[in-house]
C-alpha positions as CSV (number, residue, x, y, z in Angstrom):
1,M,-19.7,-24.8,4.7
2,G,-22.9,-24.5,6.8
3,T,-22.1,-21.0,7.7
4,N,-21.8,-17.6,6.1
5,F,-18.6,-16.5,8.0
6,Q,-16.0,-15.0,5.5
7,Y,-13.0,-16.4,6.3
8,G,-9.7,-14.5,5.9
9,G,-6.5,-13.7,7.4
10,Q,-2.9,-12.1,6.5
11,A,0.4,-13.4,5.9
12,V,3.0,-13.5,8.9
13,I,6.3,-14.2,9.1
14,E,7.2,-17.6,7.6
15,G,3.5,-18.3,7.7
16,V,-0.1,-17.5,7.8
17,M,-2.8,-16.2,10.1
18,M,-6.4,-17.0,9.6
19,R,-9.4,-15.9,11.4
20,G,-12.3,-18.1,11.8
21,P,-16.1,-17.7,13.5
22,N,-14.7,-18.8,17.0
23,S,-11.1,-18.7,16.8
24,V,-7.6,-17.5,15.5
25,A,-4.9,-19.6,14.1
26,V,-1.2,-19.0,13.2
27,A,0.7,-21.7,11.1
28,V,4.6,-21.1,10.9
29,R,6.7,-23.2,9.1
30,K,10.3,-23.4,11.4
31,P,13.6,-23.7,10.0
32,D,13.8,-27.5,10.4
33,G,10.7,-27.8,8.1
34,E,7.9,-28.4,11.2
35,I,4.8,-26.8,10.6
36,V,3.6,-25.3,14.0
37,V,-0.1,-24.4,14.3
38,E,-1.2,-22.3,17.4
39,T,-4.9,-21.4,17.9
40,Q,-6.8,-19.0,20.2
41,P,-10.4,-18.8,21.0
42,Q,-11.9,-15.3,19.5
43,E,-15.3,-13.9,20.1
44,L,-16.0,-11.1,17.9
45,L,-16.7,-7.7,19.2
46,W,-20.1,-7.6,17.7
47,Q,-21.1,-10.8,19.2
48,K,-20.8,-9.2,22.4
49,H,-22.2,-5.6,21.4
50,K,-24.6,-6.3,18.4
51,F,-24.3,-2.5,17.8
52,L,-20.7,-3.0,16.7
53,G,-22.1,-5.1,14.0
54,W,-24.4,-2.4,12.5
55,P,-23.5,-1.3,8.8
56,L,-21.2,1.7,8.8
57,I,-20.0,0.8,12.3
58,R,-18.5,-2.6,11.6
59,G,-16.1,-1.2,9.1
60,T,-14.2,0.6,11.8
61,V,-14.5,-2.2,14.4
62,V,-13.3,-4.6,12.0
63,L,-10.2,-2.6,11.1
64,I,-9.1,-1.7,14.6
65,D,-9.9,-5.4,15.7
66,S,-7.8,-6.6,12.6
67,L,-5.2,-4.5,13.4
68,I,-4.7,-5.5,17.0
69,I,-4.7,-9.5,15.9
70,G,-2.4,-8.9,13.0
71,L,0.1,-7.5,15.5
72,R,-0.1,-10.0,18.0
73,S,0.0,-12.7,15.3
74,L,3.1,-11.3,13.5
75,N,4.7,-11.0,17.2
76,R,4.0,-14.7,17.9
77,S,5.0,-16.0,14.1
78,A,8.7,-14.2,15.1
79,I,8.8,-16.5,18.0
80,L,7.4,-19.6,16.4
81,S,9.9,-19.4,13.4
82,E,12.5,-18.7,15.9
83,E,13.5,-15.3,14.5
84,E,12.8,-13.6,17.8
85,E,13.6,-15.0,21.4
86,E,11.0,-13.0,23.5
87,Q,7.4,-12.3,22.8
88,L,5.9,-8.5,23.1
89,S,3.9,-7.8,26.3
90,T,0.3,-6.6,25.6
91,A,1.6,-3.1,26.4
92,E,4.4,-3.5,23.8
93,V,1.9,-4.6,21.1
94,F,-0.7,-1.6,22.1
95,W,2.3,1.0,21.6
96,T,3.6,-0.7,18.5
97,G,0.0,-0.3,17.1
98,I,-0.1,3.2,18.1
99,I,3.2,4.3,16.5
100,A,2.4,2.3,13.4
101,A,-0.8,4.4,13.2
102,V,0.6,7.5,13.7
103,L,3.1,6.9,11.1
104,A,0.2,5.8,8.6
105,I,-1.5,9.0,9.3
106,I,1.7,11.3,8.8
107,L,2.4,9.4,5.7
108,F,-0.9,8.9,4.0
109,V,-3.0,12.0,5.7
110,A,-0.6,14.6,6.9
111,F,1.8,14.6,4.1
112,P,-0.8,14.7,1.1
113,T,-3.0,17.2,2.9
114,G,0.0,19.6,3.8
115,V,1.3,19.6,-0.2
116,V,-2.1,20.4,-1.3
117,H,-2.6,23.1,1.0
118,F,0.6,24.8,0.7
119,T,0.3,24.6,-3.3
120,R,-4.0,25.3,-3.3
121,D,-3.2,28.5,-5.2
122,Y,-2.0,26.9,-8.1
123,I,-4.8,24.1,-7.9
124,G,-8.1,25.4,-7.9
125,G,-11.4,24.7,-6.0
126,V,-12.2,22.2,-3.1
127,W,-12.9,19.4,-5.9
128,A,-9.5,19.7,-7.7
129,Q,-7.7,20.2,-4.6
130,N,-9.0,17.0,-3.0
131,L,-8.7,15.2,-6.1
132,V,-5.0,16.0,-6.5
133,E,-4.7,15.0,-2.6
134,G,-6.2,11.3,-3.5
135,I,-4.0,11.0,-6.4
136,L,-1.0,12.1,-4.1
137,R,-2.0,9.8,-1.2
138,I,-2.4,6.6,-4.1
139,F,0.8,7.3,-5.5
140,V,2.5,7.7,-2.0
141,F,1.0,4.3,-1.5
142,L,2.3,2.7,-4.4
143,A,5.6,4.0,-3.8
144,Y,5.5,2.7,-0.4
145,V,4.7,-1.0,-1.4
146,V,7.0,-0.9,-4.5
147,S,9.8,0.3,-2.4
148,I,9.5,-2.6,0.5
149,S,8.3,-5.2,-2.2
150,H,12.3,-5.5,-3.1
151,M,13.3,-6.7,0.3
152,E,13.8,-10.3,0.4
153,E,11.9,-10.8,3.6
154,I,9.0,-8.9,2.3
155,K,8.7,-10.8,-0.9
156,R,8.3,-14.1,1.1
157,V,5.9,-12.3,3.2
158,F,3.9,-11.6,-0.1
159,M,4.0,-15.2,-1.3
160,Y,2.4,-16.3,2.1
161,H,-0.2,-13.5,1.3
162,G,-0.8,-15.4,-2.1
163,A,-1.0,-18.6,-0.3
164,E,-3.5,-17.1,2.0
165,H,-5.7,-16.4,-0.6
166,K,-5.4,-19.5,-2.7
167,A,-6.4,-21.5,0.6
168,V,-9.4,-19.0,1.3
169,H,-10.7,-19.5,-2.5
170,T,-10.2,-23.3,-2.1
171,L,-12.6,-23.4,0.7
172,E,-14.9,-21.0,-0.8
173,A,-15.2,-23.0,-4.0
174,G,-16.4,-26.2,-1.7
175,Y,-12.8,-28.3,-2.4
176,Q,-11.0,-30.5,0.1
177,L,-8.4,-28.3,1.8
178,S,-5.3,-29.7,-0.1
179,V,-2.3,-28.3,-1.8
180,E,-3.5,-30.0,-5.2
181,N,-6.6,-28.3,-5.0
182,A,-5.1,-25.1,-3.9
183,R,-2.5,-25.2,-6.5
184,G,-4.6,-23.5,-9.4
185,Q,-6.4,-20.9,-7.2
186,S,-6.0,-17.2,-7.6
187,I,-3.4,-15.3,-5.6
188,L,-5.9,-12.3,-5.8
189,H,-9.1,-12.0,-3.5
190,P,-11.8,-9.4,-4.0
191,R,-11.9,-9.1,0.0
192,C,-8.3,-8.5,0.5
193,G,-7.0,-5.7,2.8
194,T,-4.9,-4.2,-0.3
195,S,-8.2,-3.6,-2.1
196,F,-10.0,-2.1,0.9
197,L,-7.4,0.4,1.4
198,L,-7.7,1.4,-2.4
199,I,-11.4,1.7,-1.8
200,V,-10.7,3.7,1.1
201,M,-8.4,6.1,-0.6
202,V,-10.9,6.8,-3.3
203,L,-13.7,7.4,-1.5
204,S,-11.7,9.7,0.9
205,I,-11.6,12.1,-2.2
206,L,-15.5,12.4,-2.1
207,V,-16.0,12.4,1.6
208,F,-13.3,14.9,2.3
209,T,-14.7,17.4,-0.4
210,G,-17.6,18.2,2.1
211,L,-15.1,19.4,5.0
212,G,-14.5,22.5,3.0
213,E,-11.0,24.5,3.1
214,G,-9.4,25.8,6.3
215,P,-6.1,26.1,7.8
216,L,-3.8,23.1,8.0
217,W,-4.7,21.8,11.1
218,W,-8.3,21.8,10.3
219,R,-7.6,19.7,7.3
220,V,-5.6,17.4,9.0
221,V,-8.0,16.9,12.2
222,S,-11.1,17.1,10.2
223,R,-9.7,14.2,8.0
224,I,-8.6,12.4,10.6
225,A,-12.0,12.5,12.6
226,V,-13.9,11.2,9.3
227,L,-11.8,8.4,9.0
228,P,-14.3,5.9,10.6
229,I,-16.7,7.1,8.1
230,V,-14.9,6.3,5.3
231,A,-13.5,3.1,6.7
232,G,-17.4,2.3,7.2
233,L,-18.3,2.9,3.7
234,G,-15.3,0.9,2.3
235,Y,-16.1,-2.0,4.6
236,E,-19.6,-1.9,3.3
237,L,-18.5,-1.4,-0.5
238,I,-16.2,-4.4,-0.6
239,K,-18.9,-6.6,1.2
240,L,-21.5,-5.5,-1.7
241,T,-19.2,-6.2,-4.4
242,S,-17.8,-9.5,-3.0
243,R,-21.2,-10.8,-2.7
244,Y,-22.2,-10.2,-6.4
245,A,-18.6,-10.7,-7.5
246,D,-20.2,-12.6,-10.7
247,K,-22.0,-9.2,-12.1
248,G,-20.4,-7.1,-14.6
249,W,-20.8,-3.8,-12.3
250,A,-19.2,-5.5,-9.4
251,K,-16.3,-6.9,-11.6
252,C,-15.6,-3.2,-12.7
253,L,-15.4,-2.0,-9.1
254,M,-13.1,-4.6,-8.1
255,A,-10.6,-4.6,-10.9
256,P,-8.4,-1.8,-9.7
257,G,-8.2,-3.4,-6.4
258,L,-7.2,-6.7,-7.7
259,W,-4.6,-5.3,-10.0
260,L,-3.1,-3.5,-6.8
261,Q,-2.8,-6.8,-5.1
262,K,-0.7,-7.8,-7.7
263,L,2.0,-5.9,-5.8
264,T,1.3,-7.1,-2.6
265,T,1.0,-10.9,-3.4
266,G,3.3,-13.2,-5.0
267,E,2.8,-16.8,-6.3
268,P,3.6,-19.2,-3.5
269,D,5.1,-22.6,-3.5
270,E,3.7,-25.7,-2.1
271,A,5.3,-25.5,0.7
272,Q,3.7,-22.1,1.7
273,V,0.4,-23.2,0.5
274,E,0.6,-25.8,2.8
275,V,1.2,-23.9,5.7
276,A,-2.0,-21.6,4.9
277,L,-4.2,-24.7,4.6
278,K,-3.0,-25.9,7.9
279,A,-4.1,-22.2,9.5
280,L,-7.4,-22.4,7.8
281,Q,-8.0,-26.2,8.6
282,A,-7.3,-24.8,12.5
283,V,-10.4,-22.5,12.3
284,V,-12.9,-23.9,10.0
285,P,-15.7,-25.9,12.3
286,A,-15.4,-29.6,12.0
287,N,-19.0,-30.0,11.3
288,S,-18.6,-27.4,8.2
């Protein structure tokens, strides 16, 4: 392929967003069956500021960057698929991201932390408390995913998520980007954001233990403060395991994340795979 860039993206409304080394593309199938592809140039943050690409720092940078691009892509896909008439402004996208982040902190940080804080007398020491908190956090995440997976719109998004993985697998295998070649590829991928979230939740059990005990406000604020460290560690771990994906130890570490992806991906039809391939073809350099 001529590059070490790791391609990837996300499912959007009736389509797929893909990120390449120099651009981002959103491909959407319109109600009349036409596939529309829009490509925007992209300069990675660590290309402008080298220190942002350092290990442990780049995980948080990638997470924030992915959130911003993901929201923009979702917004644009709604327009292209003709489900929305007006595009959100930059300020609206920003505040949407802030609200989403706050809700995620309440659901996955404040709630599990609060439950354990008020029941700590029945749990035991710091290690036990953080283990229970981590298990509760994972349970809340699973409950959230399972609950939304019953929505018809989300089912289609999950199918496009599977199509995105099939397209990336086809490229990484060195095959021509065709529906025929992508058809037999897996809907699970070791670098998926679902796997990343699971790794972050597991690592948080270890990292949060070092914060000790304290009042509820300290427990919540300290956990939010060290989230960039947890995200950085998670990013490095997922890159390491994907680099040595053929090794037994890496397969063991990747297995839980791949199992979890069975909840967030679906087997796509050929029309959805075609959309994902169009998005990927738009960001792969011509000489690759």
